[in-house]
C-alpha positions as CSV (number, residue, x, y, z in Angstrom):
1,M,96.6,66.9,108.7
2,S,97.2,70.3,107.0
3,G,94.3,72.4,106.2
4,L,95.6,72.3,102.8
5,N,96.3,68.5,102.8
6,Q,92.6,68.6,103.9
7,T,91.1,69.9,101.1
8,V,93.2,68.9,98.4
9,L,92.1,65.2,100.2
10,S,88.1,66.1,99.9
11,L,88.9,67.4,96.3
12,L,90.6,65.2,94.7
13,G,91.0,62.0,97.1
14,A,94.5,61.9,97.3
15,E,97.4,63.7,99.8
16,V,99.7,66.4,99.3
17,A,103.4,64.2,99.2
18,R,105.3,67.3,98.2
19,A,104.5,71.4,97.4
20,R,107.0,73.7,96.7
21,P,105.8,77.7,95.6
22,L,106.0,79.1,92.4
23,H,106.5,82.2,90.6
24,G,104.2,85.2,91.1
25,G,102.2,85.5,94.6
26,D,102.2,89.0,95.0
27,L,98.8,89.1,96.6
28,S,98.5,85.4,96.8
29,E,100.4,82.0,97.8
30,V,100.7,79.6,94.4
31,Q,102.4,76.3,95.2
32,L,102.8,73.0,92.7
33,L,101.5,70.2,94.4
34,S,102.9,66.5,94.2
35,L,99.8,64.3,95.5
36,S,100.3,60.4,96.6
37,D,98.6,59.5,92.8
38,G,101.2,61.0,91.1
39,R,99.1,63.7,89.9
40,R,100.7,67.5,89.5
41,V,98.3,70.2,90.7
42,V,98.3,73.8,91.4
43,A,96.9,75.4,94.4
44,K,95.8,79.1,95.0
45,T,95.2,80.5,98.4
46,G,93.1,83.7,98.8
47,P,89.9,85.2,99.6
48,L,88.6,85.7,96.3
49,V,89.3,82.1,94.9
50,A,85.7,81.0,93.5
51,A,85.9,84.6,91.9
52,E,88.9,83.7,89.7
53,A,87.9,80.2,89.5
54,A,84.2,81.8,87.7
55,M,86.4,84.2,85.9
56,L,88.9,81.0,84.7
57,G,85.5,79.1,83.6
58,A,84.6,82.4,81.8
59,I,87.7,82.4,79.7
60,R,87.6,78.6,78.8
61,A,83.9,78.5,77.7
62,A,85.0,81.9,75.7
63,G,87.2,79.3,73.8
64,V,90.6,80.4,75.1
65,P,93.4,78.5,76.5
66,A,93.1,78.9,80.7
67,P,94.0,76.3,83.4
68,E,91.3,74.0,84.2
69,V,90.0,74.6,87.5
70,L,89.7,71.3,89.7
71,G,87.9,72.4,92.9
72,V,87.0,75.1,95.0
73,A,87.0,74.8,98.2
74,G,87.4,77.7,101.4
75,H,90.2,79.9,100.1
76,V,91.8,77.5,97.9
77,L,91.7,76.9,94.1
78,L,93.1,73.9,92.6
79,M,94.0,74.0,89.1
80,E,95.8,72.1,86.5
81,A,99.3,72.2,86.6
82,L,100.3,73.0,83.1
83,Q,104.3,72.6,81.6
84,E,105.9,76.5,81.5
85,T,107.9,77.3,78.5
86,A,110.1,80.9,77.4
87,A,108.3,82.5,74.9
88,S,108.4,82.1,71.4
89,A,107.4,83.5,68.3
90,A,104.5,80.7,68.1
91,G,103.5,81.5,71.9
92,W,103.2,85.2,71.1
93,Q,101.0,84.6,68.0
94,A,98.9,82.1,69.8
95,L,98.6,85.0,72.5
96,G,97.3,87.6,69.7
97,A,94.6,84.6,68.8
98,A,93.6,84.0,71.8
99,L,93.0,87.5,73.2
100,R,91.2,88.2,69.8
101,Q,89.2,85.4,70.5
102,L,88.6,86.5,74.0
103,H,87.1,89.9,72.7
104,S,85.3,88.5,70.3
105,V,83.0,87.4,73.1
106,T,80.9,90.5,74.4
107,G,78.2,91.4,77.3
108,P,75.2,93.6,77.4
109,Q,77.0,96.4,79.8
110,Y,80.2,97.2,81.4
111,G,81.6,95.3,84.6
112,W,81.1,92.1,85.6
113,A,78.5,90.3,87.9
114,E,80.3,91.0,91.2
115,D,83.4,93.3,92.6
116,Y,87.2,91.9,92.9
117,A,90.5,93.2,94.1
118,F,94.2,93.3,93.9
119,G,94.8,93.0,97.6
120,A,93.8,95.9,99.3
121,V,92.5,97.7,96.2
122,A,88.9,97.0,95.7
123,I,87.7,97.1,92.0
124,P,83.8,97.7,91.8
125,N,82.4,96.3,88.5
126,A,78.4,97.2,88.8
127,P,77.7,97.4,85.6
128,L,77.1,100.8,83.4
129,P,75.9,101.2,80.2
130,D,78.3,104.2,79.5
131,W,82.2,103.2,78.8
132,P,83.3,106.8,79.7
133,A,81.4,106.7,82.9
134,F,82.4,103.3,83.4
135,W,86.1,104.0,83.2
136,A,86.0,107.2,85.4
137,G,83.8,105.9,88.0
138,R,84.8,102.1,88.3
139,R,88.2,102.5,87.7
140,L,90.3,105.8,87.6
141,L,88.2,107.7,90.4
142,A,86.8,104.1,92.2
143,A,88.6,105.6,95.6
144,P,89.8,109.3,95.0
145,D,90.3,109.9,99.2
146,A,93.3,106.9,98.7
147,L,94.9,109.1,96.0
148,P,97.1,112.2,97.0
149,R,95.1,115.5,96.4
150,D,97.3,116.7,93.5
151,L,97.0,113.3,91.7
152,R,93.2,113.3,92.2
153,L,93.1,117.0,91.1
154,R,94.7,115.7,87.5
155,I,92.1,112.6,87.0
156,E,89.5,114.7,87.9
157,A,90.1,116.8,85.2
158,L,90.9,114.0,83.0
159,C,87.6,112.1,84.0
160,A,86.0,115.1,83.0
161,R,86.7,115.1,79.8
162,L,86.6,110.9,78.8
163,P,83.4,111.7,76.9
164,E,85.2,113.4,74.3
165,L,88.4,110.4,74.4
166,L,87.2,107.4,74.5
167,P,84.3,106.2,72.6
168,A,80.9,105.9,74.4
169,A,80.2,102.5,73.1
170,P,82.9,100.3,72.3
171,P,82.0,96.7,72.0
172,A,81.7,95.3,75.6
173,A,84.1,92.8,75.1
174,L,85.3,90.0,77.8
175,L,88.6,91.4,78.8
176,H,91.4,89.2,81.1
177,G,91.5,92.5,83.4
178,D,95.4,92.4,84.3
179,L,96.9,91.2,81.4
180,W,100.7,91.7,81.6
181,T,103.3,89.2,80.8
182,G,103.3,87.3,83.9
183,N,99.8,86.5,83.6
184,V,100.2,84.5,80.4
185,L,101.6,81.0,81.0
186,F,103.2,80.0,77.5
187,S,103.4,76.5,77.0
188,G,105.4,75.3,73.9
189,G,103.4,76.8,71.1
190,S,100.2,77.3,73.4
191,A,99.4,80.8,75.5
192,Y,97.4,80.4,78.7
193,L,95.5,83.2,80.5
194,I,96.0,83.6,84.1
195,D,95.1,85.2,87.4
196,P,92.4,86.7,85.6
197,A,90.8,89.9,86.8
198,C,87.7,89.6,84.7
199,Y,85.1,92.2,83.4
200,W,83.4,93.6,80.2
201,G,84.8,96.7,78.7
202,H,87.1,97.8,75.7
203,G,89.2,95.5,74.1
204,E,91.6,98.0,74.3
205,A,92.0,98.1,78.0
206,D,93.7,94.6,77.9
207,L,96.3,95.6,75.4
208,A,97.1,98.8,76.8
209,M,98.0,96.8,80.4
210,L,100.2,94.8,78.1
211,H,102.2,97.5,76.7
212,L,102.7,98.7,80.2
213,F,105.8,96.9,80.7
214,G,106.7,96.4,77.3
215,A,105.6,95.8,73.8
216,P,104.8,92.1,72.8
217,P,106.7,91.3,69.2
218,A,105.3,91.2,66.0
219,A,104.1,88.0,66.1
220,F,101.2,89.2,68.5
221,H,100.2,92.2,66.5
222,E,99.5,90.0,63.7
223,A,97.9,87.4,65.1
224,Y,95.5,89.4,67.0
225,G,94.9,92.2,64.4
226,Q,94.3,95.7,63.2
227,L,93.4,98.1,65.6
228,E,90.9,101.3,65.6
229,P,92.7,104.9,64.7
230,G,93.3,106.8,68.3
231,H,94.3,103.8,69.9
232,E,97.6,105.0,70.7
233,A,96.4,108.2,72.4
234,R,93.6,106.2,74.5
235,R,96.6,103.4,75.6
236,H,98.0,105.9,77.9
237,I,94.3,106.7,79.3
238,Y,93.8,102.9,79.7
239,Q,97.4,102.6,81.8
240,L,96.7,105.4,84.2
241,W,94.5,102.6,85.9
242,P,97.1,99.6,86.5
243,A,99.4,102.7,87.4
244,L,97.1,103.7,90.0
245,V,96.9,100.3,91.3
246,H,100.7,99.8,91.3
247,L,100.7,103.2,93.4
248,R,98.3,102.2,95.6
249,L,99.4,98.6,96.4
250,F,103.6,99.0,96.2
251,G,104.1,103.0,96.7
252,A,105.8,105.8,95.4
253,G,108.2,104.3,93.5
254,Y,105.4,104.0,90.8
255,R,104.2,107.7,91.3
256,G,106.0,108.9,88.3
257,M,104.3,105.8,86.0
258,V,100.9,107.8,87.0
259,D,102.9,111.1,86.0
260,S,103.7,110.4,83.1
261,R,100.4,109.1,81.4
262,L,99.1,112.0,82.7
263,A,101.4,114.4,81.7
264,S,101.2,112.6,77.8
265,L,97.3,113.0,78.1
266,G,97.9,117.2,78.8
267,F,97.0,116.8,82.4
């Protein structure tokens, strides 16, 4: 009996009849399992699945749709299987409302109870009370030695000015932390958040990530609500972090994404 089958049997009391890979899985393996008792569940395998399960629980506790965690053991996370459908205006509206609700839940400081990672890219989350200091030290310059020297110098110059460019103490909102459309599962008129990298921070960071590879439609913006003045300028500061992650994970093809954000900010 395979290790996965043993885990599923232990947690859910049924064996795996069939398994097929699901889309995604750049940094972990995700499969749809058909069980011997007729149920279908999603299995995700990776080193940080217990942390992910806690994040999914936090999202659901905030009243926001996310897959139900069915069990965790070792490197295996079992979740409910959701029927995915194409994005619709109703789905985007649901996502806007869900994100507004998520960001209405706040914490005492910026950060999270434990560190996280995107593959080999560590995400330090030790809490800080100052938002520009958090964005500089825990995100943009979290691993300065991993950056090309010329980029590091430009980012250091930007970080020195973050107290002027970012609010000092925005509400410490509950963030998804990796919010691109691939981490939203649309199901009918609902939108479920998947693959989180949660922490407490400025809600605009999630919105910036959602705009990194294309703009969400008007239905999303109408449901989320009005943003604070200056959000367009701050967006490039917040997009710089996922751009750096992509550069480190996937190589020089993402250098242009980093350069363009820095250049737009004058660095």
